C-alpha positions as a Markdown table, in Angstrom:
| # | Residue | x | y | z |
|---|---|---|---|---|
| 1 | Met | 1.5 | 21.7 | 16.9 |
| 2 | Glu | -1.0 | 19.8 | 18.5 |
| 3 | Asn | -2.1 | 22.3 | 21.1 |
| 4 | Thr | -1.1 | 25.5 | 19.0 |
| 5 | Arg | -4.3 | 27.3 | 17.6 |
| 6 | Ile | -4.5 | 29.4 | 14.3 |
| 7 | Glu | -4.5 | 32.7 | 16.0 |
| 8 | Glu | -1.2 | 31.7 | 17.5 |
| 9 | Val | 0.4 | 31.2 | 14.7 |
| 10 | Glu | -1.0 | 34.0 | 12.8 |
| 11 | Val | 0.4 | 36.7 | 15.5 |
| 12 | Arg | 3.8 | 34.8 | 15.2 |
| 13 | Leu | 3.8 | 35.3 | 11.8 |
| 14 | Glu | 3.1 | 39.0 | 12.5 |
| 15 | Gln | 5.7 | 39.1 | 14.7 |
| 16 | Glu | 8.2 | 37.4 | 12.4 |
| 17 | Leu | 7.4 | 38.8 | 9.3 |
| 18 | Glu | 6.6 | 42.6 | 10.1 |
| 19 | Val | 10.2 | 43.7 | 9.9 |
| 20 | Pro | 11.6 | 42.3 | 7.1 |
| 21 | Phe | 8.2 | 43.0 | 5.2 |
| 22 | Lys | 8.3 | 46.8 | 5.7 |
| 23 | Ala | 12.3 | 46.7 | 5.1 |
| 24 | Ala | 11.8 | 45.1 | 1.6 |
| 25 | Leu | 8.7 | 47.9 | 0.9 |
| 26 | Thr | 11.4 | 50.6 | 2.3 |
| 27 | Lys | 14.2 | 48.9 | -0.2 |
| 28 | Leu | 11.7 | 49.1 | -3.3 |
| 29 | Gly | 11.3 | 52.9 | -2.8 |
| 30 | Phe | 7.7 | 52.6 | -0.6 |
| 31 | Ser | 7.9 | 54.9 | 2.0 |
| 32 | Gly | 5.2 | 55.6 | 4.8 |
| 33 | Ser | 4.5 | 51.8 | 5.9 |
| 34 | Ala | 6.5 | 53.0 | 9.8 |
| 35 | Gly | 3.1 | 53.7 | 11.6 |
| 36 | Leu | 1.1 | 50.7 | 9.5 |
| 37 | Arg | 0.9 | 47.1 | 11.4 |
| 38 | Leu | 1.5 | 44.0 | 9.2 |
| 39 | Arg | -1.5 | 41.7 | 9.6 |
| 40 | Val | -1.7 | 37.9 | 8.7 |
| 41 | Glu | -4.5 | 35.5 | 8.1 |
| 42 | Leu | -4.4 | 31.9 | 7.8 |
| 43 | Gln | -7.2 | 31.1 | 5.2 |
| 44 | Gln | -9.1 | 27.8 | 3.8 |
| 45 | Ala | -8.7 | 26.8 | -0.1 |
| 46 | Asp | -11.8 | 28.9 | -0.7 |
| 47 | Gly | -10.5 | 32.0 | 0.4 |
| 48 | Arg | -12.5 | 32.0 | 3.8 |
| 49 | Lys | -10.5 | 32.7 | 7.3 |
| 50 | Lys | -9.8 | 29.6 | 9.3 |
| 51 | Arg | -11.3 | 29.8 | 12.7 |
| 52 | Ser | -8.8 | 31.5 | 15.1 |
| 53 | Asn | -9.6 | 28.8 | 17.7 |
| 54 | Ala | -8.8 | 26.1 | 15.1 |
| 55 | Arg | -5.9 | 23.8 | 15.9 |
| 56 | Ala | -2.7 | 24.9 | 13.8 |
| 57 | Ala | -2.5 | 21.6 | 12.1 |
| 58 | Thr | -5.7 | 22.1 | 10.0 |
| 59 | Trp | -3.9 | 24.4 | 8.2 |
| 60 | Asp | -2.3 | 23.4 | 4.8 |
| 61 | Ser | 0.7 | 25.2 | 3.8 |
| 62 | Glu | 1.0 | 23.5 | 0.8 |
| 63 | Ser | -2.6 | 24.2 | -0.8 |
| 64 | Glu | -4.3 | 26.7 | 1.6 |
| 65 | Pro | -3.5 | 30.7 | 1.5 |
| 66 | Met | -1.7 | 33.0 | 3.6 |
| 67 | Lys | -2.9 | 36.8 | 3.3 |
| 68 | Val | -0.8 | 39.6 | 4.3 |
| 69 | Trp | -1.4 | 43.4 | 4.5 |
| 70 | Leu | -0.9 | 46.4 | 6.2 |
| 71 | Glu | -3.1 | 48.4 | 8.1 |
| 72 | Gln | -3.3 | 51.4 | 10.6 |
| 73 | Pro | -3.6 | 50.0 | 14.2 |
| 74 | Gln | -7.2 | 51.2 | 14.9 |
| 75 | Thr | -8.5 | 50.0 | 11.4 |
| 76 | Lys | -11.5 | 48.0 | 11.6 |
| 77 | Ala | -11.9 | 44.4 | 10.2 |
| 78 | Ala | -14.3 | 45.8 | 7.7 |
| 79 | Glu | -12.1 | 48.6 | 6.4 |
| 80 | Arg | -9.0 | 46.4 | 5.6 |
| 81 | Ser | -7.1 | 46.4 | 2.2 |
| 82 | Glu | -4.1 | 45.3 | 1.0 |
| 83 | Ile | -2.3 | 48.3 | 1.9 |
| 84 | Ala | -4.6 | 50.7 | 3.9 |
| 85 | Pro | -5.6 | 53.8 | 3.2 |
| 86 | Pro | -4.1 | 56.8 | 3.4 |
| 87 | Ile | -1.4 | 55.7 | 1.9 |
| 88 | Glu | -1.5 | 55.0 | -1.6 |
| 89 | Leu | 1.2 | 53.2 | -3.5 |
| 90 | Pro | 1.4 | 52.4 | -6.7 |
| 91 | Ser | 0.8 | 48.9 | -7.9 |
| 92 | Pro | 4.4 | 47.3 | -8.4 |
| 93 | Ser | 5.8 | 45.6 | -11.3 |
| 94 | Pro | 5.9 | 41.8 | -11.5 |
| 95 | Val | 9.8 | 42.3 | -11.2 |
| 96 | Ala | 9.3 | 44.5 | -8.0 |
| 97 | Lys | 6.9 | 42.0 | -6.7 |
| 98 | Ala | 9.7 | 39.4 | -7.0 |
| 99 | Glu | 12.1 | 41.5 | -5.3 |
| 100 | Val | 10.1 | 41.7 | -2.3 |
| 101 | Ser | 9.4 | 37.9 | -2.0 |
| 102 | Gln | 13.1 | 37.3 | -2.5 |
| 103 | Ser | 13.7 | 39.9 | 0.3 |
| 104 | Ile | 11.6 | 38.6 | 2.8 |
| 105 | Ser | 13.1 | 35.2 | 1.8 |
| 106 | Asn | 16.3 | 35.9 | 2.5 |
| 107 | Ala | 15.5 | 37.5 | 5.6 |
| 108 | Gly | 13.4 | 34.6 | 6.7 |
| 109 | Leu | 15.8 | 31.6 | 6.3 |
| 110 | Ser | 19.2 | 32.3 | 8.1 |
| 111 | Ala | 22.5 | 30.5 | 7.3 |
| 112 | Ser | 22.4 | 28.9 | 10.6 |
| 113 | Ala | 18.5 | 27.6 | 10.3 |
| 114 | Glu | 19.6 | 26.4 | 6.5 |
| 115 | Val | 22.6 | 24.3 | 7.7 |
| 116 | Glu | 20.5 | 22.7 | 10.2 |
| 117 | Leu | 17.8 | 21.7 | 8.0 |
| 118 | Val | 20.0 | 20.3 | 5.5 |
| 119 | Arg | 21.6 | 18.3 | 7.8 |
| 120 | Ala | 18.5 | 17.0 | 9.4 |
| 121 | Leu | 16.8 | 15.7 | 6.0 |
| 122 | Asp | 20.3 | 14.1 | 5.1 |
| 123 | Arg | 20.2 | 12.3 | 8.5 |
| 124 | Ala | 16.5 | 11.2 | 7.5 |
| 125 | Glu | 17.5 | 10.2 | 3.8 |
| 126 | Ser | 19.8 | 7.9 | 5.4 |
| 127 | Thr | 17.5 | 6.0 | 7.8 |
| 128 | Pro | 17.9 | 2.2 | 7.0 |
| 129 | Gly | 14.7 | 0.7 | 5.1 |
| 130 | Trp | 13.3 | 4.2 | 4.3 |
| 131 | Thr | 12.9 | 4.8 | 0.6 |
| 132 | Phe | 11.5 | 8.1 | 0.7 |
| 133 | Val | 11.1 | 11.1 | 3.2 |
| 134 | Ser | 7.7 | 12.4 | 4.0 |
| 135 | Leu | 6.9 | 16.1 | 4.0 |
| 136 | Lys | 4.8 | 15.7 | 6.8 |
| 137 | Lys | 6.4 | 13.0 | 8.7 |
| 138 | Phe | 9.6 | 15.4 | 8.7 |
| 139 | Arg | 7.9 | 18.3 | 9.5 |
| 140 | Asp | 6.0 | 17.3 | 12.3 |
| 141 | Glu | 8.0 | 14.5 | 13.9 |
| 142 | Ile | 11.3 | 14.4 | 12.9 |
| 143 | Leu | 12.7 | 18.4 | 12.9 |
| 144 | Pro | 10.9 | 18.7 | 16.5 |
| 145 | Leu | 13.2 | 15.9 | 17.8 |
| 146 | Glu | 16.4 | 17.5 | 16.1 |
| 147 | Asn | 18.8 | 19.4 | 18.4 |
| 148 | Thr | 17.9 | 22.5 | 15.8 |
| 149 | Ser | 18.5 | 26.0 | 17.9 |
| 150 | Ser | 17.4 | 28.0 | 14.9 |
| 151 | Ile | 14.0 | 26.3 | 13.9 |
| 152 | Arg | 12.5 | 25.3 | 17.4 |
| 153 | Ser | 8.7 | 26.5 | 16.9 |
| 154 | Asp | 6.1 | 24.9 | 14.5 |
| 155 | Val | 6.1 | 28.2 | 12.7 |
| 156 | Glu | 9.8 | 28.5 | 12.1 |
| 157 | Arg | 9.6 | 24.9 | 10.8 |
| 158 | Gln | 7.2 | 25.4 | 8.4 |
| 159 | Asn | 8.6 | 28.6 | 7.5 |
| 160 | Ala | 12.3 | 27.1 | 6.8 |
| 161 | Leu | 11.0 | 24.4 | 5.0 |
| 162 | Arg | 8.7 | 26.2 | 2.8 |
| 163 | Leu | 11.8 | 28.8 | 2.1 |
| 164 | Ala | 14.1 | 26.0 | 1.4 |
| 165 | Ile | 11.6 | 24.6 | -1.3 |
| 166 | Asp | 11.6 | 27.7 | -3.0 |
| 167 | Lys | 15.1 | 28.2 | -3.1 |
| 168 | Lys | 15.3 | 24.8 | -4.7 |
| 169 | Ile | 17.3 | 23.4 | -1.9 |
| 170 | Ile | 14.9 | 21.0 | -1.2 |
| 171 | Leu | 13.0 | 19.3 | -3.6 |
| 172 | Lys | 9.4 | 17.6 | -3.3 |
| 173 | Lys | 7.2 | 15.3 | -5.2 |
| 174 | Pro | 4.2 | 13.4 | -4.7 |
| 175 | Ile | 4.6 | 9.8 | -4.7 |
| 176 | Pro | 2.1 | 6.5 | -4.4 |
| 177 | Asn | 0.9 | 6.1 | -0.8 |
| 178 | Pro | 1.9 | 2.8 | 0.4 |
| 179 | Lys | -0.9 | 2.3 | 2.4 |
| 180 | Ser | -3.5 | 4.4 | 0.5 |
| 181 | Pro | -2.6 | 4.7 | -2.9 |
| 182 | Gln | -5.5 | 6.9 | -3.9 |
| 183 | Phe | -3.8 | 9.4 | -1.5 |
| 184 | Pro | -0.4 | 10.4 | -2.6 |
| 185 | Val | 2.1 | 11.3 | -0.4 |
| 186 | Thr | 4.5 | 14.5 | -0.5 |
| 187 | Ser | 7.8 | 13.4 | -0.2 |
| 188 | Ile | 11.1 | 15.4 | -0.1 |
| 189 | Arg | 14.9 | 15.4 | -0.6 |
| 190 | Leu | 17.7 | 17.1 | -0.8 |
| 191 | Asn | 19.3 | 18.7 | -4.0 |
| 192 | Arg | 22.4 | 17.2 | -3.7 |
| 193 | Leu | 23.7 | 18.6 | -7.2 |
| 194 | Met | 23.1 | 22.4 | -5.6 |
| 195 | Pro | 26.9 | 24.0 | -4.2 |
| 196 | Glu | 25.2 | 25.1 | -1.4 |
| 197 | Val | 23.8 | 21.7 | -0.3 |
| 198 | Gln | 27.2 | 19.9 | -0.7 |
| 199 | Lys | 29.2 | 22.5 | 1.0 |
| 200 | Ile | 27.1 | 22.3 | 4.2 |
| 201 | Leu | 27.5 | 18.3 | 4.4 |
| 202 | Gly | 31.1 | 19.0 | 3.5 |
| 203 | Gln | 31.2 | 17.3 | -0.1 |
| 204 | Ser | 33.6 | 18.9 | -2.9 |
| 205 | Thr | 31.9 | 20.6 | -5.7 |
| 206 | Lys | 31.6 | 18.1 | -8.3 |
| 207 | Asp | 32.3 | 19.2 | -12.0 |
| 208 | Leu | 28.9 | 18.0 | -14.1 |
| 209 | Asp | 29.9 | 19.9 | -17.4 |
| 210 | Phe | 30.3 | 17.8 | -20.3 |
| 211 | His | 34.0 | 17.2 | -21.3 |
| 212 | Pro | 34.5 | 15.3 | -24.9 |
| 213 | Ile | 37.5 | 12.5 | -24.8 |
| 214 | His | 39.9 | 12.9 | -27.3 |
| 215 | Ile | 41.2 | 9.7 | -28.7 |
| 216 | Lys | 44.0 | 9.7 | -31.1 |
| 217 | Gly | 43.8 | 8.3 | -34.6 |
| 218 | Glu | 41.5 | 9.2 | -37.5 |
| 219 | Pro | 37.8 | 10.2 | -36.9 |
| 220 | Leu | 35.7 | 7.0 | -36.8 |
| 221 | Ser | 33.7 | 8.4 | -39.8 |
| 222 | Ala | 36.9 | 7.9 | -42.0 |
| 223 | Thr | 37.3 | 4.6 | -40.9 |
| 224 | Ile | 33.5 | 3.5 | -41.7 |
| 225 | Leu | 34.3 | 5.1 | -45.3 |
| 226 | Arg | 37.4 | 3.3 | -45.8 |
| 227 | Glu | 35.9 | 0.3 | -44.7 |
| 228 | Arg | 33.0 | 0.5 | -47.3 |
| 229 | Arg | 35.4 | 0.7 | -50.4 |
């Protein structure tokens, strides 16, 4: 992460997202994207593009946007649009947009990456003396030291964490920073109530439904009324 630049991350994202992105569009009936190229632009919070030679670590995936679009291979930057001409696509409904997002998410987070991520966070949460696990520390320090064959690069780690959070496998919460209370820390923890997480950790699925206990004898209300007479 220290030596990786913004332009390198953008190229990697373009390579990894192009196939699932186009596949999702085709599934929803949007044809004609085969000759277009997927482009990714990491932006600042105000919507301006990040400097290409800036360090990748300066982009915050939690608060800064990422723009994704398709364009003709020879299209100039000034002519870019969300879906480049001459392809004219109808504006998808909110349901269609959600399906596109879900299709990309499902394609991006493999089963093996999900297993490795869950087990790594489980070990981190079990570290003696730790009251919480920082998202930044887990992403930038702990995960790179783990033997995770499915999520080796900085981009893969960021993408896997984002998708796991979107699927509610990992829950995040801001908590006071012990060293600087004015700057909260984003903590993460496993959603251990999810059957998927329990299965990965080898735990039996718990029955969380309410089951009333039947006690022999007359109803309590009848006993109270009798005592009042």
